[in-house]
C-alpha positions as CSV (number, residue, x, y, z in Angstrom):
1,V,66.0,-52.2,-25.8
2,S,64.3,-55.5,-25.4
3,E,67.5,-57.4,-26.4
4,M,69.5,-55.3,-24.1
5,R,67.2,-56.0,-21.2
6,D,67.5,-59.8,-21.9
7,M,71.3,-59.5,-22.0
8,I,71.3,-57.6,-18.7
9,R,69.2,-60.4,-17.2
10,E,71.3,-63.2,-18.6
11,Q,74.6,-61.6,-17.5
12,N,73.0,-61.0,-14.0
13,I,74.0,-57.3,-14.1
14,R,72.8,-55.7,-10.9
15,P,72.0,-52.1,-10.0
16,G,75.3,-50.2,-9.7
17,D,77.1,-52.6,-12.1
18,R,78.7,-51.2,-15.2
19,I,77.0,-52.4,-18.5
20,P,79.1,-53.2,-21.6
21,S,80.3,-50.3,-23.8
22,E,78.5,-49.2,-27.0
23,R,81.1,-51.1,-29.1
24,E,80.7,-54.3,-27.0
25,L,76.9,-54.0,-27.2
26,A,76.9,-53.5,-30.9
27,E,79.1,-56.6,-31.4
28,K,77.0,-58.8,-29.0
29,L,73.7,-57.7,-30.4
30,A,74.9,-57.5,-34.1
31,V,73.5,-54.0,-34.7
32,G,75.0,-50.6,-35.5
33,R,76.4,-48.3,-32.8
34,S,73.8,-45.7,-33.7
35,T,71.0,-48.1,-32.9
36,I,72.7,-48.9,-29.5
37,R,73.1,-45.2,-28.8
38,E,69.4,-44.6,-29.4
39,A,68.5,-47.5,-27.1
40,L,70.8,-46.3,-24.4
41,R,69.4,-42.8,-24.7
42,S,65.9,-44.3,-24.2
43,L,67.0,-46.2,-21.1
44,E,68.7,-43.2,-19.7
45,L,65.6,-41.0,-20.3
46,L,63.6,-43.6,-18.3
47,G,66.1,-43.4,-15.5
48,L,67.1,-47.1,-15.9
49,I,70.8,-46.4,-16.6
50,E,73.2,-43.5,-15.9
51,T,76.3,-42.4,-17.8
52,R,79.3,-41.3,-15.7
53,R,81.8,-39.3,-17.6
54,G,85.1,-41.2,-17.9
55,E,83.7,-44.3,-16.1
56,G,81.0,-45.8,-18.4
57,T,77.3,-46.6,-18.2
58,F,75.8,-48.2,-15.1
59,L,72.5,-49.9,-14.3
60,T,70.5,-47.9,-11.8
61,D,68.1,-49.1,-9.1
62,P,64.7,-48.9,-10.7
63,G,63.1,-48.3,-7.3
64,K,64.9,-45.0,-6.9
65,H,64.1,-43.4,-10.2
66,R,61.3,-40.8,-10.2
67,L,59.6,-41.7,-13.5
68,V,56.3,-42.5,-11.9
69,E,56.2,-39.4,-9.8
70,L,57.2,-37.3,-12.8
71,L,54.4,-38.8,-14.9
72,A,51.9,-38.5,-12.0
73,T,52.4,-34.7,-12.0
74,F,51.0,-34.6,-15.5
75,I,48.4,-37.3,-15.2
76,L,46.9,-36.6,-11.8
77,Q,45.4,-33.2,-12.8
78,D,41.9,-33.9,-11.5
79,T,40.1,-35.7,-8.7
80,K,38.3,-38.1,-11.1
81,T,41.7,-39.6,-12.3
82,L,42.6,-40.3,-8.6
83,E,39.3,-41.9,-8.0
84,D,39.8,-44.1,-11.1
85,I,43.2,-45.2,-9.8
86,R,41.8,-46.0,-6.4
87,E,38.9,-47.9,-7.9
88,T,41.3,-49.9,-10.1
89,M,43.4,-50.7,-7.1
90,C,40.3,-52.0,-5.3
91,I,39.5,-54.3,-8.3
92,H,42.9,-55.9,-8.0
93,E,42.7,-56.1,-4.2
94,T,39.3,-57.7,-4.0
95,A,40.3,-60.1,-6.8
96,A,43.3,-61.0,-4.6
97,I,41.1,-61.7,-1.6
98,Q,38.8,-63.9,-3.8
99,A,41.8,-65.8,-5.2
100,I,43.1,-66.4,-1.6
101,C,39.7,-67.7,-0.4
102,S,39.4,-70.0,-3.4
103,S,42.9,-71.5,-2.9
104,E,45.0,-73.2,-0.2
105,A,46.6,-69.8,0.7
106,W,44.2,-69.3,3.6
107,K,45.9,-72.2,5.4
108,L,49.3,-70.5,5.5
109,P,50.8,-69.4,8.8
110,V,51.1,-65.8,7.6
111,W,47.6,-65.1,8.8
112,E,48.4,-65.9,12.4
113,S,51.5,-63.8,12.1
114,L,49.4,-60.9,10.8
115,R,46.9,-61.3,13.7
116,E,49.7,-61.2,16.3
117,R,51.1,-58.0,14.7
118,L,47.6,-56.5,14.8
119,D,47.6,-57.0,18.5
120,G,50.8,-55.1,18.8
121,H,51.3,-51.3,19.0
122,E,52.3,-50.5,15.4
123,F,50.8,-52.0,12.3
124,I,51.6,-50.6,8.8
125,R,48.6,-50.6,6.6
126,E,50.5,-51.2,3.4
127,D,52.0,-54.4,4.9
128,F,48.6,-55.9,5.1
129,V,47.4,-55.1,1.5
130,R,50.8,-56.1,0.0
131,E,50.6,-59.5,1.8
132,L,47.1,-60.0,0.2
133,M,48.5,-59.1,-3.3
134,V,51.5,-61.4,-2.9
135,L,49.5,-64.4,-1.5
136,S,47.0,-64.2,-4.4
137,G,49.8,-65.6,-6.5
138,N,49.1,-63.2,-9.4
139,R,52.4,-61.5,-10.1
140,L,51.1,-59.3,-12.9
141,S,48.3,-58.0,-10.7
142,L,50.9,-57.3,-8.0
143,K,53.1,-55.3,-10.4
144,I,50.1,-53.3,-11.6
145,W,49.0,-52.7,-8.0
146,F,52.5,-51.4,-7.1
147,L,52.3,-48.9,-10.0
148,L,48.8,-47.8,-9.2
149,K,49.8,-47.3,-5.5
150,Q,52.6,-45.0,-6.6
151,Y,50.3,-43.0,-9.0
152,G,47.6,-42.8,-6.4
153,G,49.8,-41.4,-3.7
154,N,49.7,-44.6,-1.6
155,P,46.4,-44.6,0.2
156,Y,47.8,-47.2,2.7
157,D,50.6,-44.9,4.0
158,G,50.9,-44.9,7.8
159,E,49.8,-47.0,10.7
160,A,46.4,-48.5,11.3
161,S,44.2,-47.0,14.0
162,L,42.4,-49.1,16.6
163,E,39.2,-48.9,14.6
164,E,41.0,-50.0,11.5
165,K,42.7,-52.9,13.4
166,A,39.2,-54.3,14.3
167,L,38.2,-54.2,10.6
168,L,41.4,-55.8,9.6
169,K,40.8,-58.7,12.0
170,N,37.4,-59.1,10.5
171,I,39.0,-59.5,7.1
172,L,41.4,-62.0,8.4
173,L,38.7,-64.1,10.1
174,A,36.6,-64.1,6.9
175,I,39.6,-65.2,4.8
176,E,40.4,-68.0,7.3
177,Q,36.8,-69.1,7.0
178,Q,37.1,-69.0,3.1
179,D,34.2,-66.5,3.1
180,G,35.2,-64.3,0.1
181,P,32.1,-62.1,0.0
182,T,32.4,-61.2,3.7
183,A,36.2,-60.6,3.4
184,I,35.6,-58.3,0.4
185,R,32.8,-56.4,2.1
186,E,34.9,-55.9,5.2
187,F,37.8,-54.8,3.1
188,K,35.7,-52.2,1.3
189,T,34.4,-50.9,4.7
190,W,38.1,-50.5,5.7
191,S,38.8,-48.6,2.5
192,S,35.9,-46.3,3.0
193,V,37.3,-45.5,6.5
194,L,40.6,-44.6,5.0
195,I,39.0,-42.3,2.4
196,K,36.9,-40.6,5.1
197,G,40.1,-40.0,7.0
198,E,41.9,-38.5,4.0
199,N,39.0,-36.1,3.4
200,A,38.6,-35.1,7.1
């Protein structure tokens, strides 16, 4: 599976493209066809490829498969698990804020852009947090955060209220002043407002 993934990347096979046949894969990777068949079955089970009768096997869009939602129905059986997911998300989010305040990222023009959007009518909560995660520069943390967000039912779904916008502006101000502790404190205040809203 790992070798097939590398081959897909090297050949720049995109979602919707046909991948080589079992025979071609066996020759390229120098393994038996039964091994290729098992690897393909694993990838299909994960929803990463699909086989169309008479056409071949195609790479799917990983953003569209429902694996996370499927697993979540088995994993998220109690409130404690959901709380653990939200707490782990918060660890990554606050680490991102600290990384931004400790680097040159606070100088980027994106903060002014975010402030202008906060003054507008609609502001999507997830846009704000995703920007923090991206600007932290930690790609692994960003990937983990995306998965946790899917498992946790996306606590940042929807638009920010007027009360939230005031808190978000406080976070921005603290980041621009490189005041990590205040930015993190304001972020946690905003998170608690969201949780109260969910439980209301």
